[in-house]
C-alpha positions in Angstrom: 16.8 17.8 -25.8 18.9 15.2 -27.6 18.8 17.1 -30.7 20.1 20.6 -28.7 22.9 18.5 -27.3 23.9 17.0 -30.4 24.1 20.4 -32.1 26.0 21.8 -29.1 28.4 19.2 -29.4 28.5 19.6 -33.4 29.2 23.3 -33.0 31.9 22.7 -30.7 33.6 20.5 -32.7 33.4 22.8 -35.5 35.1 25.4 -33.4 37.7 23.0 -32.1 38.8 22.3 -35.8 38.7 25.8 -36.7 41.1 26.5 -33.7 43.2 23.7 -34.8 43.6 24.9 -38.3 44.2 28.4 -37.2 47.0 26.8 -34.6 48.5 24.9 -37.7 48.2 27.9 -39.8 50.0 30.2 -37.5 53.0 27.3 -36.9 53.4 27.2 -40.5 53.7 30.9 -41.1 56.0 31.3 -38.4 58.2 28.4 -39.7 58.2 30.1 -43.1 59.0 33.4 -41.4 62.0 31.6 -39.3 63.2 30.0 -43.0 63.1 33.1 -44.6 64.7 35.0 -41.6 67.5 32.8 -41.8 68.6 33.9 -45.5 71.3 36.9 -45.3 70.9 39.9 -47.1 71.9 43.3 -47.0 70.5 45.9 -44.7 67.0 47.3 -45.5 66.2 44.2 -47.5 63.8 41.3 -46.2 63.3 37.7 -47.5 59.6 36.0 -47.6 59.0 32.5 -48.7 56.3 32.4 -51.3 56.2 28.6 -52.3 57.3 25.5 -51.1 57.4 21.8 -52.3 58.3 22.6 -55.9 61.4 19.9 -56.0 63.4 20.5 -59.1 62.3 24.1 -59.2 64.8 25.5 -61.8 64.2 28.9 -63.9 61.5 31.6 -63.1 59.7 34.2 -64.9 57.3 36.7 -64.0 54.3 37.9 -66.4 53.1 41.9 -66.5 50.3 40.9 -64.3 52.3 39.3 -61.8 52.0 35.5 -62.0 55.3 33.6 -61.2 55.9 30.7 -63.4 58.3 28.1 -62.2 59.8 25.5 -64.6 60.5 22.1 -62.9 63.4 19.6 -63.5 61.3 17.1 -62.0 57.6 16.3 -62.6 55.0 17.1 -59.8 51.8 15.2 -60.2 52.9 14.6 -63.8 53.5 18.3 -64.7 56.6 20.1 -65.1 55.5 23.9 -64.8 53.5 25.8 -62.1 52.0 29.0 -62.3 51.6 30.8 -58.8 49.2 33.8 -58.6 48.2 36.2 -55.6 44.5 36.4 -56.1 44.0 38.7 -53.1 46.9 41.3 -52.9 48.4 40.1 -49.8 51.9 39.6 -51.8 51.8 35.6 -51.1 50.6 33.4 -53.7 47.6 31.5 -53.1 46.6 29.9 -56.2 48.8 27.3 -57.9 48.3 25.8 -61.8 50.1 23.1 -63.0 50.5 22.2 -67.0 53.0 20.9 -69.3 53.8 17.4 -69.2 57.7 17.7 -69.8 60.6 18.3 -67.1 63.1 20.8 -67.6 65.1 24.2 -66.8 64.5 27.1 -69.2 61.7 29.5 -69.0 61.6 32.9 -70.5 59.2 35.8 -71.4 59.1 37.8 -74.5 56.6 39.6 -76.5 53.4 38.2 -75.2 54.8 34.6 -75.2 56.1 32.4 -72.6 59.0 30.0 -73.9 60.1 27.0 -71.8 62.4 23.9 -72.6 62.5 20.4 -71.8 66.1 18.7 -72.3 65.9 18.2 -75.8 63.0 20.9 -76.9 61.8 24.2 -76.8 58.2 25.5 -76.5 56.3 28.4 -76.5 52.6 29.4 -74.8 50.5 32.7 -75.9 49.7 34.7 -73.0 46.1 36.5 -73.3 45.9 40.2 -72.1 45.0 38.7 -68.6 48.4 37.3 -68.8 46.8 33.8 -68.8 47.5 30.9 -71.5 44.2 29.7 -72.9 45.7 26.1 -73.6 48.1 25.3 -71.6 48.5 21.4 -72.9 48.9 22.6 -76.5 51.9 24.6 -76.6 53.7 25.3 -80.1 57.2 23.4 -80.5 59.7 25.7 -81.4 62.8 23.4 -81.5 63.5 19.8 -81.1 66.5 17.3 -81.5 68.8 18.8 -79.3 71.2 16.5 -78.0 70.3 14.7 -74.6 72.7 12.6 -72.5 73.2 11.8 -69.0 74.8 14.9 -67.9 74.6 18.6 -68.3 71.7 18.4 -70.3 69.6 21.2 -69.4 68.3 23.4 -72.1 68.6 26.9 -70.6 67.0 29.7 -72.9 67.0 33.5 -73.3 65.6 36.0 -76.0 66.5 39.2 -77.5 64.3 41.8 -78.6 65.1 41.2 -82.6 63.2 37.6 -82.9 65.8 35.4 -82.0 66.0 32.4 -79.4 69.5 31.3 -77.7 69.5 27.9 -76.2 72.1 26.2 -74.0 73.5 22.8 -75.0 75.9 21.8 -72.4 78.8 19.2 -73.2 78.2 15.6 -71.7 81.8 15.7 -71.4 83.7 17.3 -69.0 87.2 17.5 -71.3 86.8 15.6 -74.6 89.0 13.1 -73.4 90.1 10.1 -75.1 88.5 7.1 -72.9 91.2 5.5 -70.7 93.8 8.1 -71.3 94.6 11.7 -70.5 94.8 12.7 -74.0 92.5 15.0 -75.4 90.6 14.3 -78.8 91.6 17.1 -81.6 89.6 18.5 -82.9 87.0 17.9 -80.1 83.8 16.3 -82.2 81.3 17.4 -79.5 81.7 21.1 -80.7 79.3 20.0 -83.6 76.3 20.0 -81.5 77.3 20.6 -77.9 79.1 23.1 -75.8 77.5 25.9 -77.4 74.9 28.4 -77.8 72.5 27.8 -80.8 70.5 30.7 -81.9 66.8 29.8 -83.5 64.1 31.9 -85.1 61.7 32.3 -81.8 58.3 32.0 -84.1 59.4 29.4 -86.3 57.8 25.7 -85.3 59.6 22.8 -85.5 63.2 24.0 -85.8 65.9 21.5 -85.7 70.1 21.9 -85.6 70.1 22.4 -89.3 67.6 25.5 -89.1 69.7 27.2 -86.6 73.0 29.1 -86.0 75.8 27.9 -83.8 75.9 31.4 -82.3 78.9 30.8 -79.9 80.9 27.5 -79.1 83.6 26.3 -76.5 81.1 26.9 -73.6 81.0 23.5 -71.5 77.9 24.4 -69.9 76.1 27.8 -69.6 72.9 27.0 -67.2 72.6 31.0 -66.5 72.1 33.0 -69.1 70.3 36.4 -69.8 69.8 39.2 -72.5 70.9 42.5 -71.4 68.8 45.1 -73.0 71.2 47.8 -72.3 74.1 46.2 -74.2 71.9 44.7 -76.6 73.8 41.5 -76.1 73.6 37.8 -74.4 75.4 37.3 -71.3 76.1 33.8 -69.8 77.9 32.2 -66.7 79.8 29.4 -68.1 80.7 26.4 -65.6 84.1 24.8 -65.6 85.3 21.4 -65.9 86.8 19.3 -63.1 89.2 16.9 -61.8 92.3 18.4 -62.2 94.3 16.6 -59.8 92.3 13.3 -60.4 93.9 13.0 -63.8 96.9 15.4 -63.7 98.5 15.3 -60.0 101.8 16.0 -61.5 100.5 19.7 -62.4 97.8 20.4 -59.7 97.7 20.2 -56.4 94.2 19.1 -54.6 94.0 23.0 -53.5 94.6 24.1 -57.2 92.1 21.7 -58.4 89.5 22.9 -55.9 89.8 26.6 -57.0 90.3 25.9 -60.9 89.2 26.3 -63.6 87.4 29.5 -63.0 83.5 30.0 -63.2 83.3 32.6 -65.7 80.8 35.4 -67.4 80.9 36.1 -71.0 79.4 38.6 -73.1 78.5 36.5 -76.5 78.3 37.9 -80.1 78.0 35.8 -83.1 81.0 33.7 -83.9 82.3 33.8 -80.5 84.8 31.2 -79.1 85.3 30.8 -75.5 87.6 28.0 -75.8 86.5 24.8 -74.4 88.1 22.1 -74.3 91.4 23.5 -75.2 91.7 26.4 -72.5 90.3 27.3 -69.2 90.5 30.6 -67.2 92.2 30.8 -64.5 91.3 33.7 -62.3 94.4 33.5 -59.6 96.8 33.9 -62.7 94.2 36.1 -64.7 95.1 34.4 -67.7 94.0 31.8 -70.2 95.6 28.4 -69.7 96.2 25.6 -72.1 94.3 22.7 -70.6 96.4 19.6 -69.7 94.8 17.1 -72.2 96.4 19.5 -74.9 99.6 19.8 -73.8 99.3 22.3 -70.7 100.8 21.9 -67.2 98.8 24.5 -65.4 101.1 27.3 -66.5 101.3 27.4 -70.2 99.2 30.0 -71.7 97.0 29.5 -74.9 93.4 30.3 -76.4 95.0 32.9 -78.7 91.9 34.8 -80.5 89.4 33.1 -78.0 87.1 35.2 -75.8 88.4 36.7 -72.6 85.8 36.8 -69.4 84.3 39.7 -68.3 84.0 38.3 -64.8 86.0 35.1 -63.2 84.8 33.4 -59.8 86.3 30.3 -58.1 85.3 26.7 -59.1 82.6 24.6 -58.6 80.3 27.3 -57.3 77.9 26.2 -60.4 76.5 29.3 -61.6 72.8 28.3 -62.6 70.8 31.7 -62.9 71.7 34.8 -64.2 69.7 38.0 -64.1 70.3 41.9 -64.9 68.4 43.8 -62.8 66.3 46.6 -64.4 63.7 47.5 -61.7 64.0 50.4 -59.3 62.6 48.8 -55.9 66.1 48.3 -55.3 68.9 51.0 -54.2 70.9 52.5 -57.0 73.7 50.4 -56.8 71.7 47.3 -58.1 70.3 48.7 -61.2 71.4 47.3 -64.3 73.9 45.1 -62.3 73.7 41.4 -62.5 72.5 39.0 -59.9 74.1 35.5 -60.3 72.4 32.3 -58.4 75.0 29.9 -57.2 74.0 26.4 -57.1 77.4 24.4 -55.6 80.2 24.9 -53.1 83.8 25.2 -53.2 84.7 23.0 -50.7 88.3 24.6 -50.4 86.9 28.0 -49.5 83.7 26.2 -47.5 81.3 28.7 -49.3 78.6 28.2 -52.0 75.0 28.3 -52.2 74.3 32.0 -52.3 73.3 34.6 -54.6 76.1 37.1 -55.7 75.9 40.3 -57.3 78.1 42.1 -60.0 78.0 45.7 -60.4 77.8 47.2 -63.9 78.5 50.5 -65.6 78.4 51.1 -69.4 77.7 47.6 -70.1 80.8 46.1 -68.0 81.3 45.1 -64.5 82.4 48.3 -62.4 83.6 46.4 -59.2 84.3 43.5 -57.4 81.7 40.8 -57.1 79.5 40.6 -53.6 77.7 37.7 -51.9 74.1 39.4 -51.7 72.1 36.6 -50.6 73.5 33.9 -48.1 73.0 30.8 -46.0 70.4 29.0 -48.1 72.3 25.7 -47.3 71.0 26.3 -43.8 74.3 24.8 -42.1 77.5 25.8 -41.6 79.8 24.7 -44.6 82.8 25.0 -42.8 81.6 22.3 -39.9 78.5 20.9 -41.4 76.2 19.2 -39.1 73.8 17.9 -41.8 72.3 17.8 -45.5 72.3 21.2 -47.4 68.8 22.4 -47.3 68.6 24.7 -50.3 70.4 25.4 -53.6 69.6 28.6 -55.4 68.9 28.1 -59.1 66.8 30.3 -60.6 66.0 34.2 -60.5 63.5 36.6 -61.8 62.6 40.2 -61.2 58.9 41.0 -60.2 56.8 43.9 -61.4 57.5 45.4 -58.4 60.9 45.1 -58.6 61.5 42.4 -56.1 63.9 39.8 -56.6 62.3 35.8 -56.7 65.0 33.0 -55.9 64.2 29.2 -56.9 65.6 26.4 -54.8 65.8 23.2 -57.0 66.4 20.8 -54.0 63.4 21.3 -51.9 61.5 23.5 -53.9 61.5 26.4 -52.1 60.5 29.8 -54.0 61.9 33.0 -52.3 61.2 36.5 -52.4 63.6 39.5 -51.5 62.1 42.9 -51.3 63.9 46.3 -50.2 62.1 48.6 -47.8 59.4 46.4 -47.2 58.7 45.6 -43.2 
């Protein structure tokens, strides 16, 4: 009799635990659904949360079999790369595999290899026919010895179709200014190893600066970059410098300082010079302006022979991700256009933390940029009631054409699809 009673209570306890787990799962699903629904997207699009808790989630890559790889700027349990896999086909990753003992931002897929970066090196992993990495703890080191200082240290990467690897090496100085003065150093010595895109062979191990080519210079920091297969060229999103009013109040009001210089998109070719630190772009005047460190006053033009941007945006938005959309899930207006993940905010405009879209036609922007996905901040930026919740950083296109967006603050990964209920 006592055995029957114990068995009864044991079954009841298991049933209660099962009910409790189901309740927690249901509550968790409801919370994720509410968080996804808070992201504002155009009519016909839906957003879902596919991963959480990946703090420092930066750039993303999707393999042909649908695996989503996430590069982390902060190690999670000692690992810096996470593979998310959907094993049951329900659209939600249910398996995680972590590997790589280094922090970083860059990750890019090309010709059966997954390329990733730390803050001073680039590695690659061979993918087998199943899209898996057989030796995740033994990557091939492609580049090492890149400048690593205490700011703008991420090494974003992209690859072309001719076997070349492109690496962003940002400047650790905002304006190449002499210490304690408002005077710029001429010529700026930082251009020898930073503020540039460097090109290396994608298949040659252990390369250094000496083995590479300074492909384009005068770029303060280009966290977002992508190879455009339609134009067969590299596009980058350049971060502008700051502190105009702080150092030069005689030339710039606080309002002007909040709007300038522009964050810009460039199309790069070998030998290009975007002009940093000598000039910057002003989207309000639609001109290249001489930097105040080099004799500028906010009005004098400069930069003869330097690159003109193909698109420009207000200051401080922090463009950290760039993706040219080649899928067919989204409506035709989005095909071949550029998505940009803005990681910061413009305090004057009370706007930020969103994904923008730039339409393209014949390899050039064909219209005004627009906000595509908004409200990642989770608060009213005009009247903030608490801290920002999410900061868009990385972008990737799924095998079905869906758009993935990473958040490097709390580590959420979103999937934006069209025509899916």
